[in-house]
C-alpha positions, 0 to 999 in steps of 0.5 A: 527501580523505576525501570522495575517499576515500569516493567512490572506496570507494562506487564500488567497492562499487557495481561490485561490487554490479552484477557481483553482479546481473549473475551473478545474472542467469543464475539469473534465467534458469533460471526455466522460462517457460510454454510458449506454447499449442498451435497449433490450441487450442480456442476459449475458453469465455465467463463466461457459458458457465462458469457455466451449466456450473457450476450446471447440475447444481443445476437442477431441473424441478418438476411439480406436481399441484393438486386443489380444490373451487370453490363459488360464493356459494350453496355449488354446486359448480362442474364437475358437483360434481367437483373441478378438477385442474391442472398446472403446472411450474415451476423450482427448484434445490438449496440444501443437498445433503440434499435441500433445494430452493428455488423461487418461493412462488407455485408452491407457494402454495395458500391466498393470493389471488395463489397457486394459488387464482385459477387455479382461480377462472379455470377455474369463470369460464370453464366460466361464460362457456361456458355463458353467452356474453354474459358477460364473462370478466375481470367473471366472474373479478373477481367469482369472486375476491371471491365463490368459495371453493375447498378441498381434498378435505375440506371446508375444508382448502387445495387438495391440492398433489402436487409431484414434483422432478427433479434435473436431474444425473440427467436427461439425454439418454437417462436414465430420469427419476427424479421424487422427491415433495417437500414444501412446508417453508414458503414467502412468497407473492409480496407478501411475497417470493416464495420457497419451500423444499421437501424430497426424500429424498436426500443428495447433491443437487447445490447452489448458493451464494446471493449477498447483497445487497451483491455486487448492483450495477445493471449486474451481468451476470446469467444467468435459468435456467428451464424455458420451458413455451413452448419446451416446447410447440413443441420435443420434451420436453427436460429441457435448461433456457434460460439468458437472459443480462440484467443488473439494471436497478433495485432497486425494492419491491413494496409493502415487499418489495424485488424487482430488475428484470432485462433477462433474458427470463423466461417461464411455467414459469421461475419458481422457477429461479436468476438468477446472476451470472457467478461462479455464485452465485445473486442472486434468484429468478424471480418474475414480469412485468407482464401483456402485457408484451412487452419483456425487463421481469422482476422476481425475488426477491433472494436474501437473502429465501431466506437468510432462509426457510433460516435460519428453518427451520435450513438452511444453504447450502452446496456438497456434496463432489459439488458441489466435485469437479464443479467441479474437474474442469470447471476443469480442462476449461476450462484444457485439462488434459483428462487431468485432467479426465477423471480427474476426472470419472471419479471422480466418476461411480464414485459417481455413474454417472447423474450426467449432466453428469460424462458429458457433460463427460467425453466432450467431454474426451476429444475435445478431448484426442485433437484438440489434446492437452493444454495443457502445464502450466507447472512451479511456481516454486521457493519462494524465490530460487535458491541463486546469486541468493541468493548473489550478492546476499549476497556483493554486499552484504558487499563493500558493507559491508566497503568502507564499514568499510574508509572509516570507519578511512581517514578516523578514520587520516587524522583522527588523523595530519593532520586535516581543518580543524575547522569554525569553531564546531564543533571546538575554541576559535578564539583571539580577535584580540590574544591569544598565539597560544600560548595557543590553539595546542593546538586546531589542533596537528594541523592543517597551515597549509594546512589552516587557515582564516585565522581559525585561523592564528597571526600568523606564518603568515599572514604566511608564517613558520613559527614558535612561537607568541609572546606579544606581549611577544616579538613586540615584542621582536623588532620594536623592540628593548630601548627605554628607558623614557618617563616619560610614559608611564602604566601599561597605557597605552603611547603610540606615537601613535595609535592605542593599544595595551592597548584592546580590543572586545568582540564581540556574541558575547563574543569580542574582535573586535580591538584598535583601531589593529590589523590583523585578525590582531591586529598593530599597524599603525604606518604604512608601518614595514616588519617585519624580515623584509620588507613583509608581504602583504596579510593577509586580514581575520579575521571575528570569531569566537565561541568553541565553545559551553561554552568561555567566552573572557573578554576581557583587557586587555593592558597594560604595568607598569614594573619599573625602566628596563624595561617587562614585558607586564601579568599577566592578571587574576585574575578573567579566567583564559585558557581552557585546553584540556587537550590535548597540546601539541607540544613545539617549541611549548609552551615559552613565553619571557617576554623584557624588552621595553625601553620604545621611544624617541621623538626628544626634538626631535620625537617620532618613533618610533626604530628599535631600532638607528637612531643618529639620528632620521629625521625631523629628523636629531637624534643618538640620545640 
């Protein structure tokens, strides 16, 4: 019954909670969904396009002029004693807003054999071959690298170098070229890392961020950026860099220096430019390619070496305020929020009117807005849940909690009024077979006979009679009446033929497992003799049950003692008192009556036990007495 009540309460609570959630549906539906994209939207930009636009302002064009004298092994100067003057172009990029520019080391190396010196020796070798055509240029160049000297205008000084940096942010189409002189702060030759750090006088240089070696994996998509001299030779002069996409092919070493092999195409003039990942961070500096290699088989110096060079000179790689403002406006442009993009570019142009990329993208944003309009912006979702949803969930939870409390109260009240059957071995003690039910009636006083198991019912209940629990002496008196004592019976061992009474068996758990010659319900069996109230139904066999934990049950021998001509039930052994449960006893079943029980009478002739009201023996017919 209790489980049925719990099931009903749980079903009601679940129904209420479901109704609460259904009621919260409209509240959830109130959250505005993002509007569909407008028809005729512009084509989405690719990650490569976004990355190239992001770093474009930081790309710089390097123009260098070198002056030096070349003398042969005898000290005679080539070029009729005049210095050679060479020009070269490279690419660089900003790494700190305070005017710090990074490039390849070989672009500014004027001291090592793999730097600019080789170009001066090559120029002198060409003069020698021009004068003596029978000589091989490669042979002359190799001899000159081993024996000739190259120095600056002052005897023994390094080659003179003049480096100018043109910022990509202020050198767009139609803009006046503003070349700023640069000084070489530090560099590493090609066989030691091939990176260099230059310094120009400015405080708002556009910059890019550097990646680490952990950010670079084999197969990482990359974009190599620079100004190829070969392209400028066949096209109109332009300060727009080339962007060559590829991926990292392998990680190798040059001596002890790490290098990355990439599949992005490189050509002279792109040296010193950045190779970036698609997130806009620099993974390496364009360095070199194998001689006479026509395939995309190029190498870049990892940005880790550049980071070390910056640290050695106390320079920190970071983005400037203008870089962040430009990237924010650029993100708005690619998201289709053209009005916001225009406002961002305008704000930047108010500070730097010559910012070429800001002007370029502002114009593109204005055209896109006129053609497509702004992409609607979905309103931000409200923080937390809506009030309707919140109170619906709170109400549903409260109903479930109240239902659970009511279920507990109903179950507790039912147990107090009628109670469910106490599980065997988990509640009060179970009376062992052979003991009067009155002694153990209290733990089951709150149970109806229908709720008790056969092992918990009194003998009278098992036979269908509702009567107060009685001692065995009372039961025998009702069944056999007053019988005169027999002289041959001994104390504690009344003889009724087989089986004997007063003998017990103790079960393995210490509980009385039933008397010999008794049924499982504790009643003595005497063949076909019927009880006064009619033949009993087949009684269920009671399984021996151990008493509940903590309640000791001591086996007690039931005997008879003679009091004159009357036999009375023997008193319980003092050393083994019956367990007493301190609980209230129903007045209707609490009274215990001690009745004189006459000793059974047997026929003098055949020994048949006579019924209490029998006038003669039913076996031999001898009169009673």
